[in-house]
Every structure is written in structure tokens, then in C-alpha cells.
C-alpha positions as CSV (number, residue, x, y, z in Angstrom):
1,X,0.0,0.0,0.0
2,X,2.8,2.4,1.0
3,X,4.7,1.7,-2.3
4,X,1.5,2.3,-4.3
5,X,1.0,5.7,-2.6
6,X,4.6,6.7,-3.2
7,X,4.3,5.8,-6.9
8,X,1.1,7.8,-7.2
9,X,2.7,10.8,-5.5
10,X,5.7,10.6,-7.8
11,X,3.4,10.6,-10.8
12,X,1.5,13.7,-9.7
13,X,2.5,17.0,-11.3
14,X,1.8,20.1,-9.2
15,X,3.4,22.5,-11.6
16,X,0.9,25.0,-13.1
17,X,1.7,26.8,-16.3
18,X,0.5,30.4,-16.2
19,X,-0.4,32.7,-19.1
20,X,-1.9,36.2,-19.0
21,X,-3.9,36.4,-22.2
22,X,-4.7,40.1,-21.7
23,X,-7.9,41.4,-23.3
24,X,-9.3,38.5,-25.4
25,X,-12.5,37.6,-27.1
26,X,-14.6,35.1,-25.1
27,X,-14.8,32.6,-28.0
28,X,-11.0,32.7,-28.4
29,X,-10.4,31.9,-24.7
30,X,-13.1,29.2,-24.8
31,X,-11.5,27.5,-27.7
32,X,-8.1,27.7,-26.1
33,X,-9.5,26.1,-22.9
34,X,-11.0,23.3,-24.9
35,X,-7.7,22.7,-26.6
36,X,-5.8,22.5,-23.3
37,X,-8.5,20.3,-21.8
38,X,-8.5,17.9,-24.8
39,X,-4.7,17.6,-24.6
40,X,-4.8,16.7,-21.0
41,X,-7.7,14.2,-21.3
42,X,-6.0,12.6,-24.4
43,X,-2.8,12.1,-22.4
44,X,-4.7,10.6,-19.5
45,X,-6.4,8.1,-21.8
46,X,-3.1,7.3,-23.5
47,X,-1.5,6.7,-20.2
48,X,-4.0,4.0,-19.3
49,X,-2.3,1.6,-21.8
50,X,1.3,2.3,-20.7
51,X,3.3,0.8,-17.9
52,X,3.9,3.1,-15.0
53,X,7.5,4.0,-16.0
54,X,6.3,5.2,-19.4
55,X,3.4,7.3,-18.4
56,X,3.7,11.0,-19.1
57,X,2.6,13.5,-16.5
58,X,-0.4,15.6,-17.3
59,X,-0.1,19.4,-17.4
60,X,-2.0,22.0,-15.4
61,X,-2.7,25.5,-16.6
62,X,-3.9,28.8,-15.2
63,X,-5.1,31.5,-17.6
64,X,-5.8,35.1,-16.7
65,X,-7.7,37.4,-19.0
66,X,-10.4,40.0,-19.5
67,X,-13.2,39.9,-22.1
68,X,-15.1,42.5,-24.1
69,X,-18.7,42.8,-22.8
70,X,-20.3,39.4,-22.9
71,X,-23.0,37.4,-21.1
72,X,-22.6,33.7,-20.6
73,X,-25.3,31.3,-19.7
74,X,-24.4,28.1,-17.9
75,X,-26.0,24.8,-18.8
76,X,-28.4,24.9,-15.8
77,X,-29.3,28.6,-16.4
78,X,-32.6,30.2,-17.6
79,X,-32.7,32.3,-20.7
80,X,-35.3,34.6,-19.1
81,X,-32.5,35.8,-16.8
82,X,-31.2,37.8,-19.8
83,X,-33.3,40.9,-19.5
84,X,-32.5,42.5,-22.9
85,X,-33.4,41.3,-26.4
86,X,-31.0,40.5,-29.2
87,X,-31.4,43.9,-30.8
88,X,-30.8,45.8,-27.6
89,X,-27.8,43.6,-26.7
90,X,-26.2,44.2,-30.1
91,X,-26.8,48.0,-29.9
92,X,-24.8,47.9,-26.6
93,X,-22.1,45.7,-28.1
94,X,-22.6,42.8,-25.8
95,X,-22.0,39.2,-27.0
96,X,-24.0,36.3,-25.6
97,X,-23.0,32.6,-25.3
98,X,-24.6,29.5,-24.0
99,X,-21.8,27.5,-22.5
100,X,-21.0,24.2,-20.8
101,X,-20.1,25.3,-17.3
102,X,-22.3,25.0,-14.3
103,X,-24.3,27.9,-12.9
104,X,-26.7,30.5,-14.4
105,X,-26.0,33.7,-16.3
106,X,-23.1,36.1,-15.6
107,X,-21.3,39.0,-17.1
108,X,-17.7,39.3,-18.2
109,X,-16.1,42.6,-19.2
110,X,-13.2,45.1,-18.9
111,X,-12.1,45.7,-15.3
112,X,-12.4,42.0,-14.3
113,X,-9.8,39.5,-13.6
114,X,-11.1,36.3,-15.2
115,X,-9.2,33.1,-14.1
116,X,-9.5,29.9,-16.0
117,X,-7.7,26.9,-14.3
118,X,-7.4,23.9,-16.6
119,X,-6.3,21.6,-13.9
120,X,-6.0,17.8,-13.7
121,X,-7.4,17.2,-10.3
122,X,-5.8,13.7,-10.3
123,X,-2.6,15.8,-9.6
124,X,-4.1,17.3,-6.5
125,X,-7.3,15.8,-5.2
126,X,-10.5,14.4,-6.8
127,X,-13.0,16.5,-5.0
128,X,-15.1,19.1,-7.0
129,X,-16.5,20.6,-3.8
130,X,-13.0,21.2,-2.4
131,X,-11.9,22.6,-5.7
132,X,-14.6,25.3,-5.7
133,X,-14.0,26.1,-2.1
134,X,-10.3,26.6,-2.8
135,X,-11.0,28.9,-5.7
136,X,-13.2,31.0,-3.4
137,X,-10.5,31.0,-0.8
138,X,-8.0,32.4,-3.4
139,X,-10.3,35.4,-3.9
140,X,-11.2,35.8,-0.2
141,X,-7.5,36.0,0.7
142,X,-6.9,38.5,-2.1
143,X,-9.7,40.7,-0.8
144,X,-8.3,40.6,2.7
145,X,-5.1,42.3,1.4
146,X,-7.3,45.3,0.6
147,X,-9.1,45.2,3.9
148,X,-12.3,43.7,2.4
149,X,-13.9,40.7,4.1
150,X,-15.0,38.2,1.5
151,X,-17.2,35.3,2.5
152,X,-19.4,32.5,1.3
153,X,-23.2,32.3,1.0
154,X,-24.5,28.9,1.8
155,X,-26.0,27.2,-1.3
156,X,-24.5,29.8,-3.7
157,X,-21.0,29.4,-5.2
158,X,-18.8,32.4,-5.4
159,X,-17.4,35.1,-3.1
160,X,-19.8,37.5,-1.3
161,X,-19.7,40.4,1.0
162,X,-22.0,40.6,4.0
163,X,-23.8,37.3,3.1
164,X,-25.5,37.1,6.5
165,X,-27.4,40.4,5.9
166,X,-30.1,39.9,3.3
167,X,-30.4,43.6,2.7
168,X,-26.6,44.1,2.1
169,X,-25.4,40.7,0.6
170,X,-23.6,41.3,-2.7
171,X,-21.5,39.2,-4.9
172,X,-18.0,40.3,-5.9
173,X,-16.8,37.1,-7.7
174,X,-18.8,34.6,-9.7
175,X,-17.5,31.0,-10.1
176,X,-18.6,28.3,-12.5
177,X,-16.7,25.3,-13.9
178,X,-16.9,22.3,-16.0
179,X,-15.0,19.0,-15.3
180,X,-14.3,16.1,-17.6
181,X,-12.3,13.1,-16.4
182,X,-11.3,15.2,-13.5
183,X,-9.9,18.0,-15.7
184,X,-11.4,21.4,-15.1
185,X,-12.1,24.4,-17.2
186,X,-13.9,27.8,-16.8
187,X,-13.4,29.4,-13.4
188,X,-13.9,32.8,-11.8
189,X,-14.8,36.3,-12.8
190,X,-13.6,38.8,-10.1
191,X,-15.0,42.3,-10.3
192,X,-12.1,44.6,-9.7
193,X,-12.8,47.9,-11.7
194,X,-15.9,46.6,-13.5
195,X,-18.7,48.7,-14.9
196,X,-21.5,47.3,-12.7
197,X,-24.3,48.7,-14.9
198,X,-24.0,45.7,-17.2
199,X,-25.3,43.5,-14.4
200,X,-28.6,45.5,-14.5
201,X,-29.5,43.8,-17.8
202,X,-29.4,40.2,-16.3
203,X,-30.4,38.4,-13.2
204,X,-26.9,37.7,-12.0
205,X,-26.4,34.0,-11.3
206,X,-30.2,33.6,-11.3
207,X,-30.5,35.3,-7.9
208,X,-33.3,37.9,-8.0
209,X,-32.7,39.4,-4.6
210,X,-29.0,39.8,-4.5
211,X,-26.8,42.6,-5.9
212,X,-23.2,42.7,-7.2
213,X,-20.2,44.9,-6.3
214,X,-16.6,45.4,-7.3
215,X,-13.4,46.0,-5.4
216,X,-13.3,49.6,-6.8
217,X,-16.8,50.3,-5.4
218,X,-16.0,48.9,-2.0
219,X,-12.7,50.9,-1.7
220,X,-14.0,54.0,-3.4
221,X,-11.0,54.1,-5.8
222,X,-9.6,52.4,-8.9
223,X,-7.4,49.4,-8.1
224,X,-4.2,48.4,-9.7
225,X,-5.4,45.3,-11.5
226,X,-1.9,44.0,-12.2
227,X,-1.3,44.0,-8.4
228,X,-4.5,42.1,-7.9
229,X,-3.3,39.5,-10.4
230,X,-0.1,38.9,-8.5
231,X,-2.0,38.3,-5.2
232,X,-4.4,35.9,-7.0
233,X,-1.4,33.9,-8.4
234,X,0.3,33.8,-5.0
235,X,-2.8,32.6,-3.2
236,X,-3.6,30.1,-5.9
237,X,-0.1,28.6,-5.5
238,X,-0.5,28.5,-1.7
239,X,-4.0,27.0,-1.6
240,X,-3.3,24.3,-4.2
241,X,0.3,23.6,-3.1
242,X,1.3,24.4,-6.7
243,X,4.4,25.8,-8.4
244,X,3.3,28.6,-10.8
245,X,5.5,28.8,-13.8
246,X,5.2,31.7,-16.3
247,X,4.7,30.6,-19.9
248,X,4.6,33.0,-22.9
249,X,1.4,33.2,-24.9
């Protein structure tokens, strides 16, 4: 048993390749995530037929980016939570995608830090609930640097402020993922300097009685988004016990 555990630990790869894609179209980032996920899944399937000493470790990736204005609807979401018609949406320059993550509708746009971990959980732990909680913790710890207390709302994934006060509860980071053969994609959308008016045109995450906020709104000032990214990377590394390695685009 001990030998088996040692061999398993030796086969796990906790290195995470990091890329900052900058301002990128949603479709482009979605296609890239699928490409990375497919490469990882294909390697896992190929490894099944190989002896232990010939197996190749699977890679892990973390992408940061921001998108032009776009609404995305998760596979369990309701279209009526998009409150503008196609003509109005196009006039405002907002794209719309139905996608394969969990959750309902959300907004992506300039001023956010969007994080997409394409992680083989076999390299860390095979527990989706734990994965989501750690993603939340990455953002919670980043908020704490700025003196903002992030928290969780029972039954609602993401990071919230004042979740115990129904009159003040507001969401600052949405999280939704997909997992295939323990390989993840999609991730979080953290409102840093976001234009929150775009959330008025949807029912964010399908929650009618909750509002959204941003770090800028909470602090009353613009925030250095590059600094925020550095904290997110640091806390991702610490929470997952991962080595973050920069990779060019």
C-alpha cells in the first residue's frame, strides 16, 4: 500500500503553467481552454495503456484574461434571466453565449480578472467541492489584502460580502466550472474595476434578490489590476500547493 501511494505521489504533477492572455474575445479563450483540456484528457487516456514508468505527467494551466462585454449562460441557467433582447444587446455591443459550465447567467467585461484553471485534479485531489472552495479562498485571501472581508453564501457558489445580511449581501466574484475526467475548465470572474451597470441587464447567477459589487466600489477608488493578479497567483499557489511557472502566450 505504501509503495503504491509513493508511486502515485511521484506521478502527480503540481506545476501549473501560467499565461496572462490580456484582453481577449470570449470565443477565443473558450476555444483555447477546450484545446488544453483535450490535450490533458487525451494524455490521461493514452497513459492507461502504458506501464507506470512510461506514463507522461499531465499538465496543469492557469489563464488570466479580461473579455469584451459578454453574457454567458451556464447549462443549468434560464434564458429569461437575460433581460434584454438581441437587438438591444447588439446595440450595446454585448455578446451572448450558452456554454458548458455549471451555474446560471453572468457578465464578463473590462475591469475584471477572469481566471481559468485547466487543472488535472488527479494531480491534486479528486473533489469538486474542495476545488470550488479553494477557488473561493483564493479570492477571499486577495480581498483581505485590501481590507475587504470576503465570505461564502450557503448554497451559492462564489465570493460574497455581508452574506448574512439579506439587505446588504452582494457578490464580488462569480465562479462556474466544467469538469471532464477530473480535468477542469472555466473558473472565476472577479469584479475589480468593473462597470457594474452591465449587471442590471441580467439576473446575476439567477438570484433575483442579490446585488453585485466590485473592489473599486468597495474601496471608493480604482485598483491596480496587475497588483491584484499577483496576489491571485500567490494565493492560488498556496491554496493548491502548486508551483506557478510563467509561460509565454
